[in-house]
PDB file of N, H, CA, C and O in Angstrom:
ATOM      1  N   MET A   1     -47.734  -0.989  -7.772  1.00  0.00           N
ATOM      2  CA  MET A   1     -46.755  -1.142  -6.747  1.00  0.00           C
ATOM      3  C   MET A   1     -45.929  -2.382  -7.228  1.00  0.00           C
ATOM      4  O   MET A   1     -44.701  -2.461  -7.199  1.00  0.00           O
ATOM      5  N   GLU A   2     -46.784  -3.318  -7.664  1.00  0.00           N
ATOM      6  H   GLU A   2     -47.782  -3.254  -7.687  1.00  0.00           H
ATOM      7  CA  GLU A   2     -46.033  -4.573  -8.170  1.00  0.00           C
ATOM      8  C   GLU A   2     -45.296  -4.473  -9.600  1.00  0.00           C
ATOM      9  O   GLU A   2     -44.450  -5.260 -10.026  1.00  0.00           O
ATOM     10  N   GLU A   3     -45.827  -3.283 -10.272  1.00  0.00           N
ATOM     11  H   GLU A   3     -46.514  -2.644  -9.926  1.00  0.00           H
ATOM     12  CA  GLU A   3     -45.301  -3.258 -11.583  1.00  0.00           C
ATOM     13  C   GLU A   3     -43.882  -2.537 -11.233  1.00  0.00           C
ATOM     14  O   GLU A   3     -42.854  -2.957 -11.764  1.00  0.00           O
ATOM     15  N   ILE A   4     -43.856  -1.525 -10.393  1.00  0.00           N
ATOM     16  H   ILE A   4     -44.691  -1.183  -9.962  1.00  0.00           H
ATOM     17  CA  ILE A   4     -42.497  -0.889  -9.925  1.00  0.00           C
ATOM     18  C   ILE A   4     -41.379  -1.956  -9.523  1.00  0.00           C
ATOM     19  O   ILE A   4     -40.194  -1.984  -9.852  1.00  0.00           O
ATOM     20  N   LEU A   5     -42.059  -2.767  -8.769  1.00  0.00           N
ATOM     21  H   LEU A   5     -43.022  -2.745  -8.502  1.00  0.00           H
ATOM     22  CA  LEU A   5     -41.020  -3.874  -8.010  1.00  0.00           C
ATOM     23  C   LEU A   5     -40.519  -5.025  -9.135  1.00  0.00           C
ATOM     24  O   LEU A   5     -39.428  -5.595  -9.089  1.00  0.00           O
ATOM     25  N   ALA A   6     -41.509  -5.230 -10.107  1.00  0.00           N
ATOM     26  H   ALA A   6     -42.395  -4.767 -10.145  1.00  0.00           H
ATOM     27  CA  ALA A   6     -40.832  -6.098 -11.132  1.00  0.00           C
ATOM     28  C   ALA A   6     -40.138  -5.249 -12.074  1.00  0.00           C
ATOM     29  O   ALA A   6     -39.271  -5.825 -12.732  1.00  0.00           O
ATOM     30  N   SER A   7     -40.300  -4.092 -12.282  1.00  0.00           N
ATOM     31  H   SER A   7     -41.004  -3.624 -11.747  1.00  0.00           H
ATOM     32  CA  SER A   7     -39.232  -3.250 -12.944  1.00  0.00           C
ATOM     33  C   SER A   7     -37.839  -3.056 -12.473  1.00  0.00           C
ATOM     34  O   SER A   7     -36.822  -3.006 -13.165  1.00  0.00           O
ATOM     35  N   ILE A   8     -37.938  -2.968 -11.365  1.00  0.00           N
ATOM     36  H   ILE A   8     -38.764  -3.009 -10.804  1.00  0.00           H
ATOM     37  CA  ILE A   8     -36.638  -2.817 -10.651  1.00  0.00           C
ATOM     38  C   ILE A   8     -35.946  -4.325 -10.409  1.00  0.00           C
ATOM     39  O   ILE A   8     -34.724  -4.427 -10.299  1.00  0.00           O
ATOM     40  N   ARG A   9     -36.725  -5.342 -10.344  1.00  0.00           N
ATOM     41  H   ARG A   9     -37.717  -5.259 -10.434  1.00  0.00           H
ATOM     42  CA  ARG A   9     -36.088  -6.803 -10.428  1.00  0.00           C
ATOM     43  C   ARG A   9     -35.441  -6.946 -11.772  1.00  0.00           C
ATOM     44  O   ARG A   9     -34.300  -7.377 -11.937  1.00  0.00           O
ATOM     45  N   ARG A  10     -36.163  -6.598 -12.611  1.00  0.00           N
ATOM     46  H   ARG A  10     -37.090  -6.248 -12.477  1.00  0.00           H
ATOM     47  CA  ARG A  10     -35.677  -6.666 -14.175  1.00  0.00           C
ATOM     48  C   ARG A  10     -34.537  -6.034 -14.206  1.00  0.00           C
ATOM     49  O   ARG A  10     -33.480  -6.631 -14.411  1.00  0.00           O
ATOM     50  N   ILE A  11     -34.615  -4.680 -13.995  1.00  0.00           N
ATOM     51  H   ILE A  11     -35.474  -4.195 -13.829  1.00  0.00           H
ATOM     52  CA  ILE A  11     -33.184  -3.950 -14.008  1.00  0.00           C
ATOM     53  C   ILE A  11     -31.958  -4.443 -13.246  1.00  0.00           C
ATOM     54  O   ILE A  11     -30.804  -4.284 -13.644  1.00  0.00           O
ATOM     55  N   ILE A  12     -32.269  -4.984 -12.247  1.00  0.00           N
ATOM     56  H   ILE A  12     -33.206  -5.112 -11.924  1.00  0.00           H
ATOM     57  CA  ILE A  12     -31.150  -5.740 -11.451  1.00  0.00           C
ATOM     58  C   ILE A  12     -30.640  -6.851 -12.129  1.00  0.00           C
ATOM     59  O   ILE A  12     -29.423  -7.024 -12.191  1.00  0.00           O
ATOM     60  N   ALA A  13     -31.553  -7.741 -12.721  1.00  0.00           N
ATOM     61  H   ALA A  13     -32.542  -7.601 -12.671  1.00  0.00           H
ATOM     62  CA  ALA A  13     -31.107  -8.881 -13.269  1.00  0.00           C
ATOM     63  C   ALA A  13     -30.611  -8.669 -14.344  1.00  0.00           C
ATOM     64  O   ALA A  13     -29.674  -9.396 -14.673  1.00  0.00           O
ATOM     65  N   ASP A  14     -31.045  -7.643 -15.231  1.00  0.00           N
ATOM     66  H   ASP A  14     -31.807  -7.052 -14.963  1.00  0.00           H
ATOM     67  CA  ASP A  14     -29.952  -7.234 -16.453  1.00  0.00           C
ATOM     68  C   ASP A  14     -28.861  -6.716 -16.155  1.00  0.00           C
ATOM     69  O   ASP A  14     -27.984  -6.849 -17.008  1.00  0.00           O
ATOM     70  N   ASP A  15     -28.530  -6.025 -15.000  1.00  0.00           N
ATOM     71  H   ASP A  15     -29.242  -5.917 -14.307  1.00  0.00           H
ATOM     72  CA  ASP A  15     -27.376  -5.567 -14.792  1.00  0.00           C
ATOM     73  C   ASP A  15     -26.389  -6.304 -14.354  1.00  0.00           C
ATOM     74  O   ASP A  15     -25.201  -6.001 -14.459  1.00  0.00           O
ATOM     75  N   GLN A  16     -27.000  -7.703 -13.640  1.00  0.00           N
ATOM     76  H   GLN A  16     -27.965  -7.949 -13.554  1.00  0.00           H
ATOM     77  CA  GLN A  16     -26.083  -8.718 -12.916  1.00  0.00           C
ATOM     78  C   GLN A  16     -25.562  -9.636 -14.153  1.00  0.00           C
ATOM     79  O   GLN A  16     -24.439 -10.142 -14.170  1.00  0.00           O
ATOM     80  N   ALA A  17     -26.579  -9.791 -15.241  1.00  0.00           N
ATOM     81  H   ALA A  17     -27.491  -9.380 -15.227  1.00  0.00           H
ATOM     82  CA  ALA A  17     -26.333 -10.759 -16.277  1.00  0.00           C
ATOM     83  C   ALA A  17     -25.283  -9.982 -17.485  1.00  0.00           C
ATOM     84  O   ALA A  17     -24.502 -10.609 -18.201  1.00  0.00           O
ATOM     85  N   ALA A  18     -25.453  -8.681 -17.506  1.00  0.00           N
ATOM     86  H   ALA A  18     -26.087  -8.172 -16.924  1.00  0.00           H
ATOM     87  CA  ALA A  18     -24.621  -7.701 -18.315  1.00  0.00           C
ATOM     88  C   ALA A  18     -23.258  -7.946 -18.161  1.00  0.00           C
ATOM     89  O   ALA A  18     -22.445  -8.043 -19.080  1.00  0.00           O
ATOM     90  N   LYS A  19     -23.049  -8.037 -17.036  1.00  0.00           N
ATOM     91  H   LYS A  19     -23.709  -7.958 -16.289  1.00  0.00           H
ATOM     92  CA  LYS A  19     -21.482  -7.604 -16.264  1.00  0.00           C
ATOM     93  C   LYS A  19     -20.740  -8.925 -16.494  1.00  0.00           C
ATOM     94  O   LYS A  19     -21.198  -9.983 -16.064  1.00  0.00           O
ATOM     95  N   PRO A  20     -19.500  -8.848 -17.230  1.00  0.00           N
ATOM     96  CA  PRO A  20     -18.650  -9.814 -17.361  1.00  0.00           C
ATOM     97  C   PRO A  20     -18.047 -10.158 -16.085  1.00  0.00           C
ATOM     98  O   PRO A  20     -18.083  -9.348 -15.159  1.00  0.00           O
ATOM     99  N   ALA A  21     -17.527 -11.230 -15.971  1.00  0.00           N
ATOM    100  H   ALA A  21     -17.498 -11.888 -16.724  1.00  0.00           H
ATOM    101  CA  ALA A  21     -16.541 -11.352 -14.679  1.00  0.00           C
ATOM    102  C   ALA A  21     -15.367 -10.454 -14.761  1.00  0.00           C
ATOM    103  O   ALA A  21     -14.684 -10.479 -15.785  1.00  0.00           O
ATOM    104  N   GLU A  22     -15.082  -9.710 -13.842  1.00  0.00           N
ATOM    105  H   GLU A  22     -15.637  -9.690 -13.010  1.00  0.00           H
ATOM    106  CA  GLU A  22     -13.966  -8.628 -13.733  1.00  0.00           C
ATOM    107  C   GLU A  22     -12.613  -9.610 -13.195  1.00  0.00           C
ATOM    108  O   GLU A  22     -12.733 -10.454 -12.306  1.00  0.00           O
ATOM    109  N   ILE A  23     -11.388  -9.332 -13.880  1.00  0.00           N
ATOM    110  H   ILE A  23     -11.290  -8.646 -14.602  1.00  0.00           H
ATOM    111  CA  ILE A  23     -10.342  -9.856 -13.525  1.00  0.00           C
ATOM    112  C   ILE A  23      -9.670  -8.788 -12.519  1.00  0.00           C
ATOM    113  O   ILE A  23      -9.591  -7.577 -12.727  1.00  0.00           O
ATOM    114  N   ALA A  24      -9.246  -9.418 -11.496  1.00  0.00           N
ATOM    115  H   ALA A  24      -9.310 -10.401 -11.327  1.00  0.00           H
ATOM    116  CA  ALA A  24      -8.546  -8.459 -10.554  1.00  0.00           C
ATOM    117  C   ALA A  24      -7.321  -7.814 -11.195  1.00  0.00           C
ATOM    118  O   ALA A  24      -6.547  -8.531 -11.829  1.00  0.00           O
ATOM    119  N   PRO A  25      -7.100  -6.529 -11.072  1.00  0.00           N
ATOM    120  CA  PRO A  25      -5.963  -5.967 -11.729  1.00  0.00           C
ATOM    121  C   PRO A  25      -4.605  -6.151 -10.932  1.00  0.00           C
ATOM    122  O   PRO A  25      -4.634  -6.044  -9.706  1.00  0.00           O
ATOM    123  N   SER A  26      -3.586  -6.384 -11.496  1.00  0.00           N
ATOM    124  H   SER A  26      -3.563  -6.471 -12.492  1.00  0.00           H
ATOM    125  CA  SER A  26      -2.326  -6.720 -10.977  1.00  0.00           C
ATOM    126  C   SER A  26      -1.832  -5.514  -9.731  1.00  0.00           C
ATOM    127  O   SER A  26      -2.027  -4.311  -9.911  1.00  0.00           O
ATOM    128  N   PRO A  27      -1.320  -5.945  -8.750  1.00  0.00           N
ATOM    129  CA  PRO A  27      -0.922  -4.660  -7.877  1.00  0.00           C
ATOM    130  C   PRO A  27      -0.015  -3.773  -8.368  1.00  0.00           C
ATOM    131  O   PRO A  27       0.942  -4.215  -9.003  1.00  0.00           O
ATOM    132  N   GLU A  28      -0.118  -2.798  -8.222  1.00  0.00           N
ATOM    133  H   GLU A  28      -0.896  -2.439  -7.706  1.00  0.00           H
ATOM    134  CA  GLU A  28       1.015  -1.512  -8.707  1.00  0.00           C
ATOM    135  C   GLU A  28       2.263  -1.852  -8.018  1.00  0.00           C
ATOM    136  O   GLU A  28       2.270  -2.398  -6.915  1.00  0.00           O
ATOM    137  N   PRO A  29       3.248  -1.550  -8.625  1.00  0.00           N
ATOM    138  CA  PRO A  29       4.580  -1.438  -7.796  1.00  0.00           C
ATOM    139  C   PRO A  29       4.765  -0.531  -6.801  1.00  0.00           C
ATOM    140  O   PRO A  29       4.148   0.533  -6.871  1.00  0.00           O
ATOM    141  N   GLU A  30       5.558  -0.762  -5.809  1.00  0.00           N
ATOM    142  H   GLU A  30       6.059  -1.625  -5.752  1.00  0.00           H
ATOM    143  CA  GLU A  30       6.151   0.030  -4.896  1.00  0.00           C
ATOM    144  C   GLU A  30       6.815   1.496  -5.351  1.00  0.00           C
ATOM    145  O   GLU A  30       7.847   1.592  -6.015  1.00  0.00           O
ATOM    146  N   PRO A  31       5.971   2.683  -4.834  1.00  0.00           N
ATOM    147  CA  PRO A  31       6.592   3.855  -5.365  1.00  0.00           C
ATOM    148  C   PRO A  31       8.046   3.907  -4.902  1.00  0.00           C
ATOM    149  O   PRO A  31       8.447   3.555  -3.792  1.00  0.00           O
ATOM    150  N   ASP A  32       8.836   4.431  -5.979  1.00  0.00           N
ATOM    151  H   ASP A  32       8.511   4.717  -6.880  1.00  0.00           H
ATOM    152  CA  ASP A  32      10.168   4.623  -5.845  1.00  0.00           C
ATOM    153  C   ASP A  32      10.500   5.997  -5.225  1.00  0.00           C
ATOM    154  O   ASP A  32      11.665   6.334  -5.019  1.00  0.00           O
ATOM    155  N   ASP A  33       9.274   6.901  -4.887  1.00  0.00           N
ATOM    156  H   ASP A  33       8.327   6.627  -5.054  1.00  0.00           H
ATOM    157  CA  ASP A  33       9.819   8.280  -4.471  1.00  0.00           C
ATOM    158  C   ASP A  33       9.824   8.179  -3.062  1.00  0.00           C
ATOM    159  O   ASP A  33       9.537   9.276  -2.582  1.00  0.00           O
ATOM    160  N   VAL A  34      10.043   7.268  -2.149  1.00  0.00           N
ATOM    161  H   VAL A  34      10.275   6.377  -2.539  1.00  0.00           H
ATOM    162  CA  VAL A  34      10.260   7.111  -0.777  1.00  0.00           C
ATOM    163  C   VAL A  34      11.751   7.044  -0.741  1.00  0.00           C
ATOM    164  O   VAL A  34      12.426   6.310  -1.462  1.00  0.00           O
ATOM    165  N   LEU A  35      12.272   7.983   0.281  1.00  0.00           N
ATOM    166  H   LEU A  35      11.724   8.579   0.867  1.00  0.00           H
ATOM    167  CA  LEU A  35      13.518   7.930   0.604  1.00  0.00           C
ATOM    168  C   LEU A  35      13.816   6.901   1.678  1.00  0.00           C
ATOM    169  O   LEU A  35      13.218   7.139   2.727  1.00  0.00           O
ATOM    170  N   ASP A  36      14.579   5.826   1.692  1.00  0.00           N
ATOM    171  H   ASP A  36      15.065   5.633   0.839  1.00  0.00           H
ATOM    172  CA  ASP A  36      15.087   4.962   2.521  1.00  0.00           C
ATOM    173  C   ASP A  36      16.214   5.250   3.045  1.00  0.00           C
ATOM    174  O   ASP A  36      17.194   4.926   2.374  1.00  0.00           O
ATOM    175  N   LEU A  37      16.445   5.888   4.289  1.00  0.00           N
ATOM    176  H   LEU A  37      15.649   6.150   4.834  1.00  0.00           H
ATOM    177  CA  LEU A  37      17.793   6.401   4.894  1.00  0.00           C
ATOM    178  C   LEU A  37      18.730   4.926   5.154  1.00  0.00           C
ATOM    179  O   LEU A  37      19.959   4.872   5.200  1.00  0.00           O
ATOM    180  N   ALA A  38      17.947   3.992   5.277  1.00  0.00           N
ATOM    181  H   ALA A  38      16.949   4.037   5.240  1.00  0.00           H
ATOM    182  CA  ALA A  38      18.831   2.614   5.409  1.00  0.00           C
ATOM    183  C   ALA A  38      19.949   2.540   4.220  1.00  0.00           C
ATOM    184  O   ALA A  38      21.166   2.367   4.295  1.00  0.00           O
ATOM    185  N   GLU A  39      19.045   2.746   3.036  1.00  0.00           N
ATOM    186  H   GLU A  39      18.057   2.887   2.976  1.00  0.00           H
ATOM    187  CA  GLU A  39      20.013   2.431   1.945  1.00  0.00           C
ATOM    188  C   GLU A  39      20.897   3.756   1.339  1.00  0.00           C
ATOM    189  O   GLU A  39      21.685   3.659   0.398  1.00  0.00           O
ATOM    190  N   VAL A  40      20.610   4.976   2.055  1.00  0.00           N
ATOM    191  H   VAL A  40      19.970   5.056   2.819  1.00  0.00           H
ATOM    192  CA  VAL A  40      21.538   6.018   1.661  1.00  0.00           C
ATOM    193  C   VAL A  40      22.692   6.130   2.704  1.00  0.00           C
ATOM    194  O   VAL A  40      23.868   6.098   2.339  1.00  0.00           O
ATOM    195  N   ALA A  41      22.315   6.267   4.057  1.00  0.00           N
ATOM    196  H   ALA A  41      21.360   6.293   4.353  1.00  0.00           H
ATOM    197  CA  ALA A  41      23.341   6.903   4.817  1.00  0.00           C
ATOM    198  C   ALA A  41      24.355   6.036   5.057  1.00  0.00           C
ATOM    199  O   ALA A  41      24.265   4.857   4.712  1.00  0.00           O
ATOM    200  N   GLU A  42      25.370   6.501   5.639  1.00  0.00           N
ATOM    201  H   GLU A  42      25.443   7.459   5.919  1.00  0.00           H
ATOM    202  CA  GLU A  42      26.632   5.865   6.021  1.00  0.00           C
ATOM    203  C   GLU A  42      26.551   5.264   7.587  1.00  0.00           C
ATOM    204  O   GLU A  42      25.804   5.736   8.444  1.00  0.00           O
ATOM    205  N   PRO A  43      27.370   4.245   7.777  1.00  0.00           N
ATOM    206  CA  PRO A  43      27.136   3.497   8.960  1.00  0.00           C
ATOM    207  C   PRO A  43      27.615   4.524   9.986  1.00  0.00           C
ATOM    208  O   PRO A  43      28.597   5.228   9.752  1.00  0.00           O
ATOM    209  N   VAL A  44      26.843   4.616  11.246  1.00  0.00           N
ATOM    210  H   VAL A  44      26.045   4.044  11.436  1.00  0.00           H
ATOM    211  CA  VAL A  44      27.287   5.728  12.444  1.00  0.00           C
ATOM    212  C   VAL A  44      28.638   4.824  13.084  1.00  0.00           C
ATOM    213  O   VAL A  44      28.611   3.613  13.302  1.00  0.00           O
ATOM    214  N   ILE A  45      29.731   5.674  13.305  1.00  0.00           N
ATOM    215  H   ILE A  45      29.754   6.658  13.128  1.00  0.00           H
ATOM    216  CA  ILE A  45      30.947   5.251  13.827  1.00  0.00           C
ATOM    217  C   ILE A  45      30.755   5.860  15.134  1.00  0.00           C
ATOM    218  O   ILE A  45      30.609   7.066  15.332  1.00  0.00           O
ATOM    219  N   ARG A  46      30.766   4.945  16.005  1.00  0.00           N
ATOM    220  H   ARG A  46      30.884   3.965  15.844  1.00  0.00           H
ATOM    221  CA  ARG A  46      30.816   5.545  17.669  1.00  0.00           C
ATOM    222  C   ARG A  46      31.868   6.009  17.954  1.00  0.00           C
ATOM    223  O   ARG A  46      32.828   5.557  17.331  1.00  0.00           O
ATOM    224  N   PRO A  47      32.086   6.902  18.819  1.00  0.00           N
ATOM    225  CA  PRO A  47      33.364   7.361  19.489  1.00  0.00           C
ATOM    226  C   PRO A  47      33.989   6.327  20.346  1.00  0.00           C
ATOM    227  O   PRO A  47      33.298   5.692  21.142  1.00  0.00           O
ATOM    228  N   ARG A  48      35.311   6.119  20.220  1.00  0.00           N
ATOM    229  H   ARG A  48      35.873   6.635  19.574  1.00  0.00           H
ATOM    230  CA  ARG A  48      36.023   5.121  21.439  1.00  0.00           C
ATOM    231  C   ARG A  48      36.106   5.758  22.422  1.00  0.00           C
ATOM    232  O   ARG A  48      36.163   6.987  22.449  1.00  0.00           O
ATOM    233  N   ALA A  49      36.130   4.868  23.574  1.00  0.00           N
ATOM    234  H   ALA A  49      36.083   3.869  23.552  1.00  0.00           H
ATOM    235  CA  ALA A  49      36.187   5.456  24.846  1.00  0.00           C
ATOM    236  C   ALA A  49      37.645   5.764  25.137  1.00  0.00           C
ATOM    237  O   ALA A  49      38.484   4.910  24.849  1.00  0.00           O
ATOM    238  N   VAL A  50      38.038   6.993  25.720  1.00  0.00           N
ATOM    239  H   VAL A  50      37.357   7.686  25.954  1.00  0.00           H
ATOM    240  CA  VAL A  50      39.426   7.172  26.031  1.00  0.00           C
ATOM    241  C   VAL A  50      39.433   7.111  27.498  1.00  0.00           C
ATOM    242  O   VAL A  50      38.537   7.506  28.245  1.00  0.00           O
ATOM    243  N   ALA A  51      40.752   6.471  27.880  1.00  0.00           N
ATOM    244  H   ALA A  51      41.480   6.150  27.274  1.00  0.00           H
ATOM    245  CA  ALA A  51      40.834   6.544  29.473  1.00  0.00           C
ATOM    246  C   ALA A  51      41.177   7.803  29.910  1.00  0.00           C
ATOM    247  O   ALA A  51      41.755   8.651  29.231  1.00  0.00           O
ATOM    248  N   PRO A  52      40.784   7.927  31.147  1.00  0.00           N
ATOM    249  CA  PRO A  52      40.969   9.331  31.835  1.00  0.00           C
ATOM    250  C   PRO A  52      42.545   9.424  31.853  1.00  0.00           C
ATOM    251  O   PRO A  52      43.268   8.428  31.806  1.00  0.00           O
ATOM    252  N   PRO A  53      42.963  10.614  31.920  1.00  0.00           N
ATOM    253  CA  PRO A  53      44.488  11.025  32.204  1.00  0.00           C
ATOM    254  C   PRO A  53      44.877  10.463  33.331  1.00  0.00           C
ATOM    255  O   PRO A  53      44.110  10.201  34.258  1.00  0.00           O
ATOM    256  N   GLU A  54      46.045  10.253  33.321  1.00  0.00           N
ATOM    257  H   GLU A  54      46.668  10.466  32.569  1.00  0.00           H
ATOM    258  CA  GLU A  54      46.870   9.600  34.767  1.00  0.00           C
ATOM    259  C   GLU A  54      47.411  11.075  35.391  1.00  0.00           C
ATOM    260  O   GLU A  54      47.868  12.070  34.828  1.00  0.00           O
ATOM    261  N   PRO A  55      47.174  10.790  36.677  1.00  0.00           N
ATOM    262  CA  PRO A  55      47.606  12.028  37.498  1.00  0.00           C
ATOM    263  C   PRO A  55      49.261  11.987  37.517  1.00  0.00           C
ATOM    264  O   PRO A  55      49.902  10.945  37.648  1.00  0.00           O
ATOM    265  N   PRO A  56      49.808  13.228  37.372  1.00  0.00           N
ATOM    266  CA  PRO A  56      51.328  13.249  37.448  1.00  0.00           C
ATOM    267  C   PRO A  56      51.829  12.885  38.757  1.00  0.00           C
ATOM    268  O   PRO A  56      53.041  12.859  38.968  1.00  0.00           O
TER     269      PRO A  56
END
């Protein structure tokens, strides 16, 4: 049992020592395949209020 635990500890120690420090990858740019309607749509033109017709 001790031999198994010693072997496991040795393997773990070897794995930790063998791994070089990893540099975090730079973040990926925003995807351009998203349609942003604020960039594409024309401004909304609201109808003007019209006064009711005057009685004759």
